[in-house]
Each structure stands twice: as C-alpha cells, then as structure tokens.
C-alpha positions as CSV (number, residue, x, y, z in Angstrom):
1,M,-18.2,42.7,-6.4
2,R,-15.0,43.8,-7.1
3,T,-13.4,42.4,-4.2
4,A,-14.9,39.1,-5.3
5,S,-13.4,39.2,-8.9
6,A,-9.9,40.7,-7.6
7,A,-9.7,37.3,-5.6
8,T,-10.9,35.3,-8.7
9,I,-8.0,36.6,-10.8
10,S,-5.5,36.6,-8.0
11,F,-6.8,32.7,-7.6
12,T,-6.5,32.0,-11.6
13,L,-3.2,33.5,-11.7
14,L,-2.0,31.3,-8.4
15,L,-3.2,28.2,-10.4
16,L,-1.5,29.6,-13.3
17,T,2.0,30.3,-12.2
18,S,2.3,27.0,-10.1
19,T,1.8,24.6,-12.5
20,P,4.8,24.0,-15.0
21,A,4.6,25.0,-18.6
22,F,4.3,22.6,-21.2
23,A,7.8,23.9,-22.7
24,Q,9.9,23.2,-19.5
25,T,12.3,20.1,-19.9
26,P,10.2,17.6,-17.7
27,V,12.0,16.5,-13.9
28,E,12.7,13.5,-13.2
29,Q,10.8,11.2,-11.4
30,P,12.3,9.3,-8.5
31,H,13.0,5.6,-8.7
32,S,9.5,3.5,-8.6
33,D,9.6,0.5,-6.8
34,G,7.3,-1.0,-8.8
35,P,3.9,-3.6,-7.9
36,A,6.0,-6.9,-8.1
37,L,8.6,-5.5,-5.3
38,H,5.5,-4.8,-2.8
39,I,4.0,-7.9,-3.9
40,V,6.9,-9.8,-3.3
41,I,7.5,-7.8,0.2
42,M,4.3,-8.5,1.1
43,G,4.1,-11.9,0.3
44,F,7.7,-12.1,2.3
45,I,6.3,-10.5,6.1
46,T,3.2,-12.3,5.5
47,A,5.2,-15.9,5.4
48,A,7.8,-14.4,8.4
49,S,4.8,-13.2,10.6
50,T,3.4,-16.6,10.3
51,D,6.5,-18.3,10.8
52,L,6.7,-16.3,14.2
53,A,3.4,-17.1,14.9
54,V,3.6,-21.0,14.5
55,S,7.3,-21.2,16.2
56,T,5.6,-19.5,19.3
57,Y,2.5,-22.2,19.0
58,Q,4.6,-25.1,19.1
59,I,7.4,-24.0,21.5
60,G,4.6,-23.0,23.7
61,R,2.9,-25.9,23.8
62,G,6.4,-28.3,23.8
63,A,6.2,-29.7,20.7
64,G,9.4,-27.7,19.1
65,R,12.1,-25.6,19.7
66,E,14.0,-22.9,17.4
67,R,16.8,-23.5,15.9
68,G,17.5,-20.4,13.7
69,F,17.5,-17.0,14.8
70,G,16.2,-16.1,18.2
71,A,17.2,-19.7,19.4
72,P,18.5,-18.1,22.4
73,W,15.6,-16.1,23.2
74,Q,12.7,-18.7,22.6
75,D,11.9,-19.3,26.0
76,S,11.2,-15.2,26.4
77,P,8.1,-14.5,23.9
78,V,9.1,-10.8,23.5
79,A,13.1,-11.0,23.2
80,F,11.8,-14.0,20.2
81,G,9.4,-11.8,18.7
82,I,11.6,-9.2,18.6
83,T,14.5,-10.4,17.1
84,K,12.8,-12.9,14.5
85,S,10.7,-9.4,13.4
86,A,13.9,-7.6,13.8
87,M,15.8,-10.3,10.8
88,S,12.4,-10.0,8.5
89,A,12.9,-6.4,8.4
90,A,16.5,-6.5,7.6
91,F,15.9,-8.8,5.1
92,V,13.3,-5.9,3.6
93,Y,15.4,-3.6,3.9
94,G,18.3,-4.8,2.2
95,I,16.0,-6.3,-0.8
96,Q,14.7,-2.7,-1.2
97,H,18.6,-1.3,-1.3
98,V,19.1,-4.2,-4.1
99,H,16.3,-3.6,-5.9
100,K,17.7,0.0,-6.8
101,T,20.4,-1.5,-8.8
102,R,19.3,-5.0,-9.8
103,P,15.4,-5.3,-9.3
104,K,15.3,-8.9,-10.9
105,T,18.2,-9.8,-8.7
106,A,15.9,-8.1,-5.7
107,I,12.7,-10.1,-7.1
108,V,14.0,-13.2,-7.5
109,L,16.2,-13.2,-3.6
110,G,12.7,-12.2,-2.5
111,V,10.4,-15.2,-3.6
112,A,13.1,-17.4,-2.8
113,A,13.0,-16.1,0.9
114,T,9.5,-16.4,0.8
115,A,9.5,-19.9,-0.4
116,V,11.5,-21.0,2.5
117,E,9.6,-19.4,4.8
118,G,6.3,-20.6,3.5
119,W,8.0,-24.5,3.9
120,L,9.2,-23.5,7.5
121,V,5.6,-22.8,8.3
122,A,4.5,-26.0,6.9
123,R,7.2,-27.7,8.1
124,G,6.6,-26.2,11.6
125,A,2.9,-26.4,11.9
126,A,3.1,-30.3,11.1
127,L,5.3,-30.8,14.6
128,T,3.2,-33.0,17.0
129,P,4.1,-33.0,20.6
130,P,5.8,-35.5,22.3
131,A,4.6,-38.2,24.1
132,R,4.2,-38.0,27.4
C-alpha cells in the first residue's frame, strides 16, 4: 500500500512539473498554414493529377499530344508521369514558401493555378481521336 501511494505521489509530481505554469510567458506558436492554404493545395493537386490522367489517356488513344511540361517524355509514361508530378510538387512547395511571408498572394496564386489546371483538364477531356 505504501508503494502504491509513493508511486501516485511521484506520478502527480511529474504531471505538475511537466505542465507550464500560468504565470509563465507563452511561447510563440510556429506559423500555421491555415485551412485555406490546405484547401487550395488539395484542389491544385487534384486538378494536376486529373490533368496527368487525362493527358496520359488522350496520348494513349492517339487523340492528343502534350505541349506543356513533359512533352519530350510523352511517349514514355513513367518519365512523363514523374515530370508532371514533380512540377506539381515544386509548385506546391513554392506556394507554401510564399505563404510564410505573403499568405494572400499564395492563396491567389494557388486558386489561379487550380483554375488553369481545371481548364486544361476540361480542354483535354473534350479531345476526340482523329478520323482514320
């Protein structure tokens, strides 16, 4: 019984000393990205991934060719996918970097890029194969 009470007291002291006191100055929290940036990035990645899928499908069925990033590798699906995905990842990294100093600019750039990617998807999906 005496061991259990000593363990309880030790555990209580540990909890009390590990939490900050109310009189201490609060530590600044690291910069938060906020939900808006995450939503914009999620939308951009979705649009960019859909663009990759539509481009690969249209190239495969002979209805279209790539004219943007990855054009030199459009006949090699793995290199093409890596190139387009790497460009998307680099853009997201840039948006996150800009957001640290200019959050509104990062959001506007992300929304604009998402709109362009969405337009490219719609345009690519509307392609019809050439007549044979």
